[in-house]
The first five atom37 places (N, CA, C, CB, O) and aatype in JSON, in Angstrom:
{
  "aatype": [12, 16, 6, 19, 16, 18, 18, 1, 17, 1, 15, 6, 18, 7, 7, 10, 11, 7, 3, 5, 19, 11, 5, 10, 11, 15, 10, 6, 16, 6, 2, 10, 1, 10, 1, 1, 0, 9, 15, 3, 10, 16, 10, 6, 11, 10, 9, 10, 11, 6, 0, 0, 15, 7, 2, 13],
  "atom_mask": [
    [1, 1, 1, 1, 1],
    [1, 1, 1, 1, 1],
    [1, 1, 1, 1, 1],
    [1, 1, 1, 1, 1],
    [1, 1, 1, 1, 1],
    [1, 1, 1, 1, 1],
    [1, 1, 1, 1, 1],
    [1, 1, 1, 1, 1],
    [1, 1, 1, 1, 1],
    [1, 1, 1, 1, 1],
    [1, 1, 1, 1, 1],
    [1, 1, 1, 1, 1],
    [1, 1, 1, 1, 1],
    [1, 1, 1, 0, 1],
    [1, 1, 1, 0, 1],
    [1, 1, 1, 1, 1],
    [1, 1, 1, 1, 1],
    [1, 1, 1, 0, 1],
    [1, 1, 1, 1, 1],
    [1, 1, 1, 1, 1],
    [1, 1, 1, 1, 1],
    [1, 1, 1, 1, 1],
    [1, 1, 1, 1, 1],
    [1, 1, 1, 1, 1],
    [1, 1, 1, 1, 1],
    [1, 1, 1, 1, 1],
    [1, 1, 1, 1, 1],
    [1, 1, 1, 1, 1],
    [1, 1, 1, 1, 1],
    [1, 1, 1, 1, 1],
    [1, 1, 1, 1, 1],
    [1, 1, 1, 1, 1],
    [1, 1, 1, 1, 1],
    [1, 1, 1, 1, 1],
    [1, 1, 1, 1, 1],
    [1, 1, 1, 1, 1],
    [1, 1, 1, 1, 1],
    [1, 1, 1, 1, 1],
    [1, 1, 1, 1, 1],
    [1, 1, 1, 1, 1],
    [1, 1, 1, 1, 1],
    [1, 1, 1, 1, 1],
    [1, 1, 1, 1, 1],
    [1, 1, 1, 1, 1],
    [1, 1, 1, 1, 1],
    [1, 1, 1, 1, 1],
    [1, 1, 1, 1, 1],
    [1, 1, 1, 1, 1],
    [1, 1, 1, 1, 1],
    [1, 1, 1, 1, 1],
    [1, 1, 1, 1, 1],
    [1, 1, 1, 1, 1],
    [1, 1, 1, 1, 1],
    [1, 1, 1, 0, 1],
    [1, 1, 1, 1, 1],
    [1, 1, 1, 1, 1]
  ],
  "atom_positions": [
    [[29.67, 130.48, 113.33], [29.23, 129.14, 113.1], [28.57, 129.87, 111.55], [28.02, 128.29, 114.51], [28.35, 130.99, 111.1]],
    [[28.41, 128.14, 111.02], [28.17, 127.95, 109.81], [26.85, 127.17, 109.78], [29.29, 127.33, 109.17], [26.43, 126.41, 110.65]],
    [[26.07, 127.62, 108.19], [25.15, 127.44, 107.56], [23.43, 125.8, 108.76], [26.29, 126.94, 105.87], [22.26, 125.62, 109.09]],
    [[25.03, 125.2, 108.74], [24.93, 124.24, 108.41], [24.41, 123.56, 110.5], [26.47, 123.84, 107.34], [23.41, 122.95, 110.86]],
    [[26.11, 124.28, 111.68], [25.16, 124.14, 112.92], [23.83, 124.93, 113.44], [25.94, 124.29, 113.88], [23.3, 124.78, 114.55]],
    [[23.32, 126.04, 112.11], [22.53, 127.25, 112.62], [21.78, 126.08, 113.18], [21.73, 128.53, 111.55], [21.75, 125.66, 114.34]],
    [[20.7, 125.3, 111.2], [19.96, 125.08, 110.29], [19.0, 123.51, 111.9], [21.1, 124.6, 108.36], [17.86, 123.2, 112.27]],
    [[20.76, 123.04, 112.29], [20.44, 121.54, 112.84], [20.36, 122.32, 114.52], [22.01, 119.98, 112.46], [19.3, 121.8, 114.87]],
    [[20.57, 122.75, 115.11], [20.33, 123.48, 116.21], [18.83, 123.91, 116.1], [21.33, 124.64, 116.32], [17.99, 123.51, 116.9]],
    [[18.5, 124.85, 114.93], [17.56, 125.08, 114.8], [16.03, 124.16, 115.23], [17.86, 125.34, 113.79], [15.04, 124.42, 115.92]],
    [[16.52, 122.87, 114.35], [15.78, 121.94, 114.21], [15.9, 121.01, 115.11], [15.86, 121.52, 113.18], [16.08, 119.81, 114.91]],
    [[15.77, 121.69, 116.37], [17.26, 120.04, 117.47], [16.08, 122.22, 118.52], [21.14, 119.6, 116.77], [15.02, 122.64, 118.05]],
    [[16.44, 122.56, 119.13], [15.72, 123.26, 120.17], [14.94, 124.65, 119.2], [16.97, 123.79, 121.54], [14.35, 125.43, 119.95]],
    [[14.91, 124.88, 118.26], [14.17, 126.14, 117.65], [13.22, 126.45, 118.41], [0.0, 0.0, 0.0], [13.31, 127.39, 119.2]],
    [[11.95, 125.53, 118.27], [10.75, 125.77, 119.56], [10.96, 126.06, 121.25], [0.0, 0.0, 0.0], [10.13, 126.6, 121.98]],
    [[12.27, 125.56, 121.63], [12.42, 125.47, 123.36], [13.25, 126.66, 123.51], [13.25, 123.96, 124.11], [14.32, 126.7, 122.89]],
    [[12.57, 128.46, 124.9], [13.24, 129.11, 124.72], [14.49, 128.8, 126.62], [12.27, 130.52, 124.19], [14.24, 127.83, 127.33]],
    [[15.13, 129.37, 126.83], [16.54, 129.5, 126.69], [15.82, 128.17, 128.4], [0.0, 0.0, 0.0], [15.97, 127.0, 128.05]],
    [[15.43, 128.24, 129.3], [15.34, 127.58, 130.54], [14.48, 126.31, 130.21], [14.71, 128.53, 131.69], [14.01, 125.69, 131.16]],
    [[14.29, 125.96, 129.18], [13.69, 124.99, 128.45], [15.04, 123.99, 128.08], [12.84, 125.68, 127.14], [15.19, 122.85, 128.51]],
    [[16.21, 124.91, 126.94], [17.06, 124.03, 126.27], [18.38, 123.13, 127.9], [18.0, 125.35, 124.79], [18.82, 121.99, 128.03]],
    [[18.55, 124.83, 129.03], [19.22, 123.85, 130.26], [18.29, 122.73, 130.89], [19.67, 124.81, 131.58], [18.86, 122.0, 131.7]],
    [[16.73, 122.44, 130.62], [16.51, 121.54, 131.59], [16.43, 120.96, 130.17], [15.36, 121.55, 132.87], [16.78, 122.09, 129.82]],
    [[16.32, 120.35, 129.12], [16.44, 119.56, 128.68], [17.89, 118.78, 128.02], [15.62, 119.86, 128.18], [18.06, 117.67, 127.54]],
    [[19.16, 120.37, 128.35], [20.36, 119.65, 128.12], [20.48, 118.55, 129.83], [21.85, 121.06, 127.79], [20.95, 117.41, 129.89]],
    [[19.82, 119.48, 131.2], [20.08, 118.87, 131.56], [20.14, 117.49, 132.27], [20.17, 119.37, 131.58], [20.9, 117.12, 133.17]],
    [[19.18, 116.88, 131.66], [17.92, 116.35, 131.74], [19.05, 114.54, 131.09], [16.29, 117.45, 130.46], [19.38, 113.53, 131.72]],
    [[19.25, 114.91, 129.81], [20.65, 114.52, 129.07], [21.46, 113.73, 129.37], [21.42, 115.33, 128.94], [21.79, 112.6, 129.02]],
    [[21.86, 114.78, 130.39], [23.25, 114.34, 131.28], [22.54, 113.7, 131.9], [24.26, 115.31, 132.16], [22.55, 112.48, 131.71]],
    [[21.62, 114.3, 132.91], [21.07, 113.08, 134.1], [21.29, 111.53, 133.11], [18.86, 113.39, 134.67], [21.99, 110.64, 133.58]],
    [[20.55, 111.36, 131.58], [19.76, 110.27, 131.08], [21.42, 109.52, 130.98], [18.58, 110.6, 129.45], [21.29, 108.32, 131.21]],
    [[22.5, 109.78, 130.77], [23.51, 109.33, 130.07], [24.36, 108.72, 131.95], [24.38, 110.87, 128.8], [24.71, 107.62, 132.38]],
    [[24.34, 109.98, 132.48], [24.49, 108.86, 133.61], [23.64, 108.04, 134.04], [24.78, 109.26, 134.65], [24.18, 106.94, 134.16]],
    [[22.61, 108.02, 134.33], [22.02, 106.39, 134.61], [22.38, 104.93, 133.39], [20.08, 106.62, 134.58], [22.84, 103.84, 133.72]],
    [[22.05, 105.33, 132.1], [22.84, 105.0, 131.32], [24.16, 104.75, 131.96], [22.82, 105.84, 130.39], [24.15, 103.68, 132.57]],
    [[24.71, 105.07, 131.99], [25.98, 104.51, 132.45], [26.15, 103.55, 133.83], [26.81, 105.68, 132.61], [26.77, 102.54, 134.17]],
    [[25.31, 104.39, 134.33], [25.76, 103.6, 135.94], [24.78, 101.93, 135.81], [24.92, 104.94, 137.79], [25.13, 101.0, 136.55]],
    [[23.54, 101.76, 134.77], [22.86, 100.59, 134.5], [23.79, 100.06, 133.74], [21.55, 100.67, 133.9], [24.04, 99.02, 134.35]],
    [[24.46, 100.08, 132.82], [26.14, 99.04, 131.91], [26.8, 98.45, 132.66], [27.52, 99.87, 131.16], [27.18, 97.32, 132.34]],
    [[27.25, 99.13, 134.21], [27.82, 98.7, 134.94], [27.66, 98.22, 135.59], [28.18, 98.99, 135.19], [28.62, 97.57, 136.01]],
    [[26.4, 98.08, 136.26], [25.46, 97.35, 137.44], [24.57, 95.61, 136.79], [23.93, 98.84, 137.88], [23.99, 94.67, 137.32]],
    [[25.08, 96.17, 134.93], [24.58, 94.72, 134.2], [25.9, 94.26, 134.45], [23.99, 94.64, 132.39], [25.98, 93.38, 135.31]],
    [[27.23, 94.73, 133.76], [28.04, 93.58, 133.06], [29.04, 93.14, 134.95], [29.41, 94.46, 131.17], [30.02, 92.41, 135.1]],
    [[28.21, 93.98, 136.12], [28.9, 93.75, 137.05], [28.09, 92.07, 137.54], [28.88, 95.16, 138.11], [28.39, 90.92, 137.87]],
    [[26.53, 93.21, 137.21], [25.46, 91.27, 137.6], [26.91, 89.75, 136.4], [22.34, 91.42, 135.88], [27.26, 88.61, 136.72]],
    [[27.22, 90.43, 135.36], [26.96, 89.34, 134.7], [28.85, 88.48, 134.87], [26.22, 89.87, 132.9], [29.12, 87.42, 134.32]],
    [[30.0, 89.4, 135.85], [31.14, 88.77, 136.33], [30.37, 88.29, 137.02], [32.31, 89.33, 136.84], [30.18, 87.16, 136.57]],
    [[29.36, 88.58, 138.49], [29.48, 87.98, 140.0], [28.56, 86.95, 139.54], [28.97, 88.97, 141.51], [28.48, 86.26, 140.55]],
    [[28.05, 86.58, 138.96], [26.84, 85.61, 137.63], [27.91, 84.44, 136.71], [25.95, 87.17, 135.94], [27.86, 83.23, 136.9]],
    [[28.59, 84.93, 135.99], [30.07, 83.8, 135.73], [30.56, 82.63, 137.11], [31.73, 85.04, 135.52], [30.45, 81.48, 137.53]],
    [[31.27, 84.23, 137.41], [31.57, 83.91, 139.0], [31.49, 82.56, 140.32], [30.77, 84.77, 139.45], [32.29, 81.87, 140.95]],
    [[30.2, 82.72, 140.24], [28.97, 81.31, 141.19], [29.45, 81.03, 140.79], [27.52, 80.69, 141.36], [30.64, 80.89, 141.07]],
    [[28.55, 80.5, 139.19], [28.68, 79.52, 138.34], [29.98, 78.25, 138.81], [28.95, 80.34, 136.95], [29.9, 77.07, 139.17]],
    [[31.25, 79.3, 138.56], [32.44, 78.4, 138.85], [33.62, 79.03, 137.91], [0.0, 0.0, 0.0], [34.8, 79.36, 138.0]],
    [[32.74, 78.98, 137.09], [33.63, 79.92, 135.25], [34.66, 81.07, 135.49], [32.22, 81.07, 134.04], [34.68, 82.25, 135.14]],
    [[35.83, 80.0, 136.49], [36.59, 82.14, 135.95], [37.37, 82.48, 135.62], [36.9, 83.27, 136.64], [37.48, 83.69, 135.43]]
  ]
}
């Protein structure tokens, strides 16, 4: 492991315990999944709105 990697990891996770790091990673993954779902739904809404206005 390089020094840069170590210090980056330490600055991000330094004060956390193992279970807290796992929970943080899990929450980050869930957040990413929800953001993707929101973007998909927003795109779908825009497509439907355009179709409803008659601009195919």
